[in-house]
N, C-alpha and C positions, 0 to 999 in steps of 0.2 A: 279544023276541029278544035284546036286550042282557042282560037278566036271566038268560037261560038260559046265555049264554056265561060269565058271571062266577060262576055258582053253583058249578061244579066248583072254580074257583080259590079261592073263599071257603071251601068245605069242606076243601080241602087245607091252607089257611092255618090254619083252626081246628084241624085235626088236629095240625099241627106245633106250634102254641102249647100245646095240651093235653099233648102228649108232652114238650115242654121243661119245662112246669110240673111234671109228674110226676117227671122226672129231678131237678129242683132240690129238690123236697120229699124225695125218697128220699136224696139226698146229704146234706142237712142233718140228717136224722133218724138217720143212722148215725154221727154224731160220737161218738168214744169218750171215756171218762173220761180225764182227763189226770193223769199222774204228776208233771208239772212243779210245782216248788215246794220249800219247806223243810219237813222232816218230823222228828218225834221218833221215833227208832227204839229198840225194846226187844227183846232176845232172851235167853232163858234157855238156857244151854249147859252141857255137862258141866264147863266151865271157869269157870262163874259167869255172872252177869248181864253183858250187853253193852248199853250205852246210848250213843247217838250222835245228833248232829244231822246229818241227811242232806239234801243238796241234789241234786235231780234235774232234768234238762233233757232233753226229747225234741225230736227233729227228724226228722220222718218216722217211721221205725221204729227209729231209733237212740236209745239212752239213754246219757247221760253224767252224771257227778256225783261227789260225794265223801261219805265218812263222816268226820265230825269227832268223834273220840273224846275230845277235850280234851287238854291238856298237849302241844300240838303234834303229836299223832298224827292224821294225815290219810291215809285209805285211798281210793284212786281206784277208781271203778267201771270195770270192764273188760268188753269184749264184751257191752255192754248192748243189749237189744232190747225195744222196746215195741210191742205189737200189741193192738188193741182195748182190753181192760181187763187184759191180762196183761203182766207185766214179767219179764225174766230178766237176770241179770248175774253177773259173778264179782268176787270181792274177793281180792286177794293180800295176805295179812296181814303187813304190814311186811317183805315179801321172804322170809318163812319158807316152808317147804314146805307149810304149811297154806293151802289155797285154798278159799274158800267159794263154792259154786255156789248162787245165790239165785234163787228164783222166787216170784212173788206176784201177787195179784189186787187191782186198784184198785177201790175202791167208795166213790166220793165223797171224804170226808175221811179215809178209812182205807185202808191196804194191809195185807193179811195174807198170810203166805207161809211157806215152808220153806227152811231153810239146810241144805245137804249138805256135809260135809267129813269126810275120812278114814273113810268108811263109816258115819258117824253122821248123824242128822237132828235138827234143832231148829226149833221154831216161832218165828216172829218177827212183829212188827207195827209199823206206823208210823201216827202220827196227824199230820194236816196242822197245821203250825205257823203258816203265813202265810195 
């Protein structure tokens, strides 16, 4: 008699535990590649090669960072967004009218993307430095 009363409770508890386990597994397996870190950036543009050391930091879906072009030239990342393995951001080139709209795909230790500015497009890439 006692066994019959606790069997539904036991089955309910077992169902709850298996559901929680499935949720925990699916949450951990959807972790996205991270863009956080220091990167070596290269882009061939109509104006010549652009090389920089890029620092990226994500917090939720926000992306912030800087492009260090050397000789004191530092460009801030603006309007940065990181989602799954995609990143997008803007770079205002030293306050000039030229603004780069950047998008890229994170794949482990590399990011590959396209820069758009003034009606032109140029491919770029980054490799993880740290």
